[in-house]
SELO-192775 format. One record per atom (N, C-alpha, C, O): x negated, z, y negated. Coordinates in steps of 0.001 Angstrom, whole numbers, padded with zeros to 6 digits, always signed. Each point is the difference from the previous one (the first is absolute). Example, Ala and Ser with C-alpha at 12.3 -4.5 7.8 and 13.67 -1.06 7.14 Angstrom:
-013190+007800+005690
+000890+000000-001190
-000900+000000-001200
-001036+000665+000019
+001386-001385-001069
-000820+000060-001190
+000770+000730-001090
-000509+000169-001108
// end
This chain:
-160010+157685+068997
-001325+000570+000181
-000353+000144+001421
+000850+000373+000808
-002061-000649-000455
-000421+000165+001347
+000179-001216+000893
-000571-000038+001090
+001325-000934-001500
+000167-001260+000750
-000154-001163-000949
+000579-000007-001086
-001351-000966+001490
-000045-001194-000818
+001175-000945+000340
-000117-000736+000980
+001156+000712-001668
+001149-000719+000288
-000081-001417+000342
+000662-000504+000908
-001509-000150-001671
-000252-001431+000190
-000684-000240+001371
+000129-001102+000533
-000800+002015+000020
-000677-000147+001268
+000586+000796+001145
-000295-000253+001168
+001132+001223-001518
+000529+000832+001079
-000954+000831+000592
+000281+000542+001069
-001478-000340-001653
-001015+000844+000584
-000183+001355-000662
+000109+000085-001223
-000391+001014+001997
-000273+001258-000658
-001355-000125-000900
-000968-000683+000335
+001046+001370-001405
-001194+000047-000907
-001036+000921+000537
+000267+001003+000660
-001545-001424-000999
-001125+000899+000175
-000186+000403+001517
-000623+001024+000281
+001127-001778+000623
-000232+000274+001515
-000669-001165+000620
+000325-001136-000343
-001246+001347+001241
-000797-000996+000721
+000962-000709+000945
+000728+000631+000767
-000744-001943-000841
+000902-000704+000956
-000856-000389+001253
-001211+000214+000062
+001922-000785+000901
-000672-000360+001315
-001178-000976-000111
-000799-000144+000925
+000714-000534-002106
-001234-000902-000228
-001037+000640-000753
-001013-000639-000281
+001160+001875-000090
-000926+000750-000798
+000153-000163-001541
-000828+000484-000771
+001891-001166+000360
+000246-000267-001435
+000959+001181-000526
+000667+000697+000764
-000678-000576-002000
+000805+000902-000777
+000891-000596-001116
-000528-000679-000881
+001812+000900+000887
+000816-000399-001037
+000033+001023-001115
+000341+001136+000330
-000635-001357-001571
-000080+000964-000921
+000578-000558-001340
+000080-001217-000173
+000302+002069-000727
+000332-000409-001334
-001113+000456-000869
-000197+001186-000263
-000573-002244-000205
-001235+000326-000821
+000396+000379-001444
+001086-000297-000499
-002059+000973-000117
+000216+000304-001444
-000270-001228-000910
-000872-000831+000256
+001646+000785-001285
-000182-001159-000872
-001386+000015-000750
-000502+001081-000308
-000091-002219+000026
-001283-000127-000508
+000149-000916-001299
+000534+000411-001031
-001046-001659+001180
+000184-000928-001065
+000091-001316+000563
-000245-000162+001196
+000601-000878-002003
+000149-001449+000388
-001036-000778-000606
-000454+000265-001113
+000056-001254+001849
-001016-001075-000417
+000839-001296+000051
+000597-000363+001014
-000599-000318-002207
+000778-001222-000004
-001019-001205-000192
-000839-000024-000901
+001018-001018+001896
-000939-001053-000028
+000857-001232+000404
+001221+000051+000153
-001970-001141+000002
+000660-001278+000412
-000649-000624+001224
-001204+000163+000199
+001998-000905+000664
-000581-000711+001021
-000619-001399-000584
+000689-000816-000611
-001927+000671+000854
-000660-001127-000658
+000615-001429+000476
+000026-000987-000735
+000444+001012+002007
+000552-001294+000561
+001282-000286-000592
+000176-001099-000525
+000790+002015+000551
+001347-000254-000403
+000402+000464-001465
+001040-000344-000562
-001933+001108+000068
+000277+000522-001383
+001070+001174-000029
+000360+000505-001064
+000116-000111+002282
+001001+001068+000027
-000599+001395-000259
-001129+000296+000391
+001959+000576-001089
-000571+001403-000225
-000029+000656+001238
+000827-000223+000885
-001891+001150-000775
-000127+000873+001107
-000136+001399-000501
-000851+000268-000847
+001644+000620+001330
-000209+001447-000406
-000610+000829+001119
+000446-000130+001140
-001413+000953-001390
-000699+000803+001043
+000250+001357-000379
-000570+000477-000981
+001433+000235+001725
+000412+001391-000242
-001076+000879+000627
-000060+000096+001226
-000754+000520-001986
-000931+000984+000461
+000547+001391+000133
+000303+000593-001036
-000145-000019+002185
+000608+001240+000167
-000892+000841+000946
-000972-000524+000543
+001299+001845-000336
-000926+000919+000707
+000765+000771+001031
+001202+000239-000109
-001992+000163+001170
+000566+000820+001023
-001167+000740+000660
-001029-000628+000248
+001134+001951+000055
-001033+000730+000609
-000251-000457+001485
-001003+000346+000623
+001988-001146-000108
-000222-000481+001318
-001107-001124+000138
-000453-000343+001092
+000065-000190-002292
-000987-000989+000017
-001441+000788-000102
-000175+000930-000787
-000718-001366+001583
-001364+000631-000002
-000642-000024-001416
+000094-001002-000709
-000720+002075+000329
-000775+000036-001288
-001151-000954+000021
-000506-000334+001072
+000087-000106-002195
-001208-000807-000084
-001243+000676+000426
-000127+001176-000343
-000813-001733+001039
-001267+000601+000446
-001039-000997+000147
+000272-001201+000016
-001557+001687+000102
-001073-000772+000331
-000090-000291+001560
+000401+000806+000839
-000933-001963-000550
-000084-000440+001452
-001317-000722+000111
-000404-000711-000920
-000295+000894+002081
-001184-000770+000347
+000496-001193+000745
+000912+000096+000821
-001541-001280-001120
+000343-001237+000746
-001182-000478+000734
-001029-000355-000575
+001206+000350+001995
-001053-000406+000851
-000371-001478-000253
-001173-000358+000105
+002142-000494-000433
-000291-001416-000152
-000806-000233-001293
-000579-001070-000188
+000547+002055-000676
-000787-000048-001264
-001254+000890+000089
-000481+000498-001018
-000024-000308+002189
-001192+000796+000362
+000150+001380-000596
-000946+000515-000596
+002103+000099+000737
+000128+001386-000364
+000261+000289-001441
-000012+001161-000410
+000255-002217-000398
+000254+000075-001407
+001434+000715-000054
+000843-000205+000873
-000639+001018-001911
+001269+000658-000260
+000815-000752-000984
-000469-000633-000947
+001799+000757+001260
+000958-000550-001021
+001175+000860-000135
+000248+000813+000891
+000558-000925-002006
+001137+000822-000185
+001203-000643+000626
+000334-001146-000300
+000323+001889+001178
+001165-000450+000724
+001261+000492-000680
+000182+001211-000126
+000699-002100-000319
+001228+000453-000622
+001170-000502+000791
+000435-001126-000241
+000142+001926+001226
+001033-000516+000797
+001279-000160-000823
+000274+000779-000912
+000520-001837+001269
+001218-000401-000573
+001017-000420+000988
-000339-000502+001072
+001542+000688-001390
+001097-000617+000870
+000750-000861-000845
+000537+000442-001015
-000443-001802+001397
+000674-000958-000809
+001147-000507+000800
-000059-000371+001172
+001237+000400-002028
+001311-000380+000597
+000128-001522+000054
-000838-000728-000532
+001913+000262+001191
+000336-001380-000071
+000472-000437-001235
+000601+000785-000734
-000840-002165+000355
+000481-000533-001275
+001445+000118-000069
+000635-000218+001032
+000014+000552-002165
+001410+000042-000194
+000313-001050-001175
-000466+000140-001130
+001204-001082+001462
+000489-000956-000962
+001068+000599-000855
+000853+000699+000547
-000817-000904-001838
+000907+000735-000967
+000147-000944-001159
-000392-001167+000013
+001004+001781-001041
+000070-000724-001383
-000384+001022-001033
+000384+001168+000057
-001160-001656-001010
-000358+000936-001160
+001117+000172-000962
+001095-000519+000216
-001349+001259-001313
+000950+000305-001038
+000633-001258-000639
+001104+000070-000539
-001786-001181+000602
+000561-001189-000584
+000737-000887+000995
+000524-001055-000358
-000490+001516+001666
+000713-000684+001028
-000866-001047+000664
+000497-000781+000811
-001799+000741-001137
-000952-000875+000622
-000496+000563+001387
-000130+001214+000159
-000126-002059+000771
-000499+000403+001284
-001337+000686-000126
-000862-000442-000760
+000686+001505+001490
-001317+000661+000125
-000162+000583+001396
+000949+000018+000784
-002207+000481-000460
-000237+000634+001159
-000665+001339-000293
-000795+000100-000934
+001112+000941+001724
-000512+001271-000248
-000609+000574+001206
+000575-000268+001056
-001613+000997-001002
-000726+000684+000962
-000119+001545-000236
-000183+000430-001139
+000284+000386+002199
-000195+001396-000185
-001343+000248+000604
-000221-000366+001155
-000727+000994-001906
-001362+000365+000507
-000044+001484-000063
+000098+000555-001094
-000235+000116+002170
+000013+001511+000048
-001485+000431+000219
-000676-000452+000924
+000202+001379-001860
-001363+000526+000131
+000191+001551+000002
+001070+000558-000241
-002232+000059+000543
-000017+001514-000059
+000162+000342-001397
-000406-000772-000870
+001041+002014+000550
+000088+000468-001391
-001229+000011-000782
+000069-000205-001212
-001342+000454+001860
-001133+000049-000619
-000399-001394-000717
-000744-000027-000980
+001276-001053+001527
-000171-001323-000597
+000823-000295-001143
-000454-000583-000985
+001691+000978+001082
+000967-000284-001019
-000015+001010-001123
+000779-000117-000946
// end
């Protein structure tokens, strides 16, 4: 606890680049396929209070129109194998707990 062993970084502390290594709360998984290869893709939707909550924002380029901004942190793709031993790719998508 307190250290992300795979990264060797302390949890929940801001690093020198302004990033935070955290252990997010579980959420749910979306299973889909890559249209080009047909490979399974798993998107793990998880949450952390370190991600900004959704909010309304004005967009100058849209002449002041407002839109809903939903900040996310998306991890790098991880190649793996599913339960049947078939290749797949998984992504971790971290959102604020209000989203999940």
